[in-house]
N, C-alpha and C positions, 0 to 999 in steps of 0.2 A: 079411756076410751078405746074401742077396738078402731081398727085401719078402715078409715071413711066415714066412720061413726062422729063428724067434726060440728063443734056447735056452730049455727049461723049467729048472725050479727057481730057487732064490735065486741071486742075481746082485750081484756085488760092482764098485761101479761107482767108477772112478776118475779120470774127468773125459771132455770132450768134445774130439773131435778133426775133421779134414774126411774126408768119407769116399774121396778120394784117397790118404788115408794108407796107410801098411802097417806091420803088426807083426813086427819082427825073428823072426826062426826061435829057439823056444828060451825064447824070454820068459813066465815066469812070474810069478806076483803073490802075494797075503797068501792065508792060509788054511794048514790042517794037514790034506791034503797041499796042496802050493800049485798053484791052478787055473793052465791055459793060458790068457794072455791072448788076447782075441779082438775084433773090432770089430764092432758092430752097427750097420749103415749104415741111415740113411734122410736122402733128399734128398743135401744138400751138406754134412750132420753124420752124425759116429758118435760111439756111446758105446764107450769103454774099458773093456772089461770083464772078470772072468772068474767062472765058478763057484764056491761054497762050498757046504758042508754046511749044513742047515737048525740043526742042532743044536750048529755048533761056534762058541766063544768067538771073539771077534776085538777087538782094540785093545792086543795087546801090542806091546812095544818091537819085536820081529822083524815083528808086520805092518807097523807104522808104517814102518820100513825097506823092506819090499818094496813098499810103496804109495808112497814117494819114488821108489824105483828104478823101479819103472814109467814113472811119469811124466816122470823124468828121460831116460829110454832111448828114450821117444815124442816128447819133445820135443826133440831132435838132430835130427830131419828133416821135421818136422811143427809145424804150430801146434796148441797145445794149451790148453784151458780147463782147468785142473785143481782137484780137490775137494780141499779142504786135509785132512779126514778121511776122506773114503770114505763111501759109504754103501751099505746092501745093500738091495735091492729084490726084491720076489716071484719075478719072473720076467723073459726079455727083451719079453714083449708088454706088460708094466708100463712097463719104460722108454721104450718107443716112444710110447704112449698119453699117460704122464703127464709125459714129458722131451722127446722128438723132437721129436714132431707140433706140441704148443702152443708151443712156444719155440725152432722151428726157424730161422725168419727172425732173432731176437736172437742165438741163438746164433753163427749164420753169419756177422752182422755181425762179432760180436766175433772170429773167429778170423781173418777177413779184416783186423782192424785188427794182429793180431799177427804178421801173414804175415810168415815172415823175419826176426823177433824172437828173441831169446835172453835171459832173466833170469841176471845175475849179481850175486851178493851180497857187499860187502866188509865183515866184520868186523873192528875194533882194539880191542886191550887195550892200557895203558900198560904197560910194563914197570917192576916192583920199584918203586920210590918216585918216577920219574920225574914222575909228574903232580903230587903234593905238591912237591916240590924247586921245581916250578917256581911254583907257588904261593906257597912261603915266599918266593921271590926278586922276585915282584911284587908282594906285599901285605906291606906293611910293619906293617900291624894284626895280622895273621895272624901274624907272626914274634913281635911284641911280646908277645902272649899266651901262644904256645907256650911261651917263654922265662920267663914270668912263673908257669906252671904246673908247667913241668918239676919234677918231687922234691917236688910237695907236695900235702896232701890235697885232692882233688877237691871233698868236701863242703865244705870252708872256702871254694872258691870258685867254687860253683856256675853264679852268673851269668856269670861268666866262660869258664867250660867250654861252657855253652850258646852264648853269644856267638861262642864260637872255631869251635865246631861248624857255625853257622849261617854263618859268614864263610867256610868251608871248603867246605863245600856250594855257596853259593853261586860261589864263585870256580871249582871246577871245573865247576859247570854252564856258567860262560863260555869256559871252557877247551874244552868238548866243542862246544859253538856254533861256537867260532873252528876247532877242525879238522875239524868239517864241513864248514865253509864251504869250507877248503883240500881236503879231499875233493873235493868237489863241482865246484870251479874245477878240479881237474885232469882230473877222468873225464867230467862233463857234456859237454865237445865230444864225445865220442866214444860217447854214449847216446841213444836217442830222449826217454828218461823216466827220471825216479828217484823212489823212495818213500822218504826218511827214516825209522829205526825209532826208539823211544825206548830208550834203555840199560836193560839188565836186570840189571847186576851193577855194583859198585863200582869197580873197573876196569876199566869198558869205554869205549872213546875214543869210536870211531865205528861205526855201524851202517845199512846205506842197500842197496838194491838199486835195479839198473840194467837196464833195458831195451836190449838192445845189438842192432844188425843183425847177422846173420851177417857181411856183409863189412866191419863196423866191429871184429870180434873181435881181430884182430891189434892193431891200434893203442889199444884199451880196455886189453887186458892188458899191453902196453908200457906205457902210462901209469901202471896199477898198480904195474908193479913198479920203476918210477923212483919214484913216490910210498913205497915199502916201502924203498925204499933210503936215501930222503931222511929217511925217521922212525925208521931202524933202531936208534935211540939211545933212543929214548923209547916207541915205539907198534909193536906186532907185528901187521903186517896178514895177514888171509887171505883168499883168493879163492875162493868158491866158485860152482861153475858149468862148465857151462851147467845152467840149473835149468829147470823148468818156471814159466810166469809165474806165480808164486802172487802176487804182489804187484800185479799190472795186468791181471788178468783178469776182475777183479769178482766177484760173490757167484754159483754157480749158481742158478739158481730151484730149489727144492724143495719 
């Protein structure tokens, strides 16, 4: 949009991109009905926005999916600084005055650092009891306590039961760290940066985000496929992406 030709009414903000970026035809965002996604440009940067009604509730799972979809589509062709949850601002003039003008140089520099890169996320879960079997095979004390407690009243062996839980948790944490190092060793040569994440479920094995140059994408994906084959009997890997670089763009000022 040319300078001063700013949309009126509430605007949903997805993130920031370069002013040279374009919006694919027919891209619609969050809201009910979904607003058409447009760019609000200022200097070298542009806000990714769509109009929303002042009285409409936001924050549903459908809204979250639409938010992620818009950013993923935009990130396919241009650098993007995504907002993780989005924000509604009063109108286009407020976006320019409160975000684009005062933070122009910082945002432009961040976009330049991300130029030519995309985020891929790899998540892995242990298959069935694979991790526990490996712990039992590697930890004699865990095996001993497990056999001791088999078929017995736990209340009568509370100390041993607590000790077993502690040993298993510690062994699983070491196993996750070792598997993460294998993941990093296999994929870091094809990535510009990485961001490990803490496990969120008991069967989580690995979880990490990688920032990958577009020209490195084939080599990165091939390395991920080879690791998935290597781990096929113990860890099920999922490769997500390309995504907007949530883990590498920092926090947008607000």
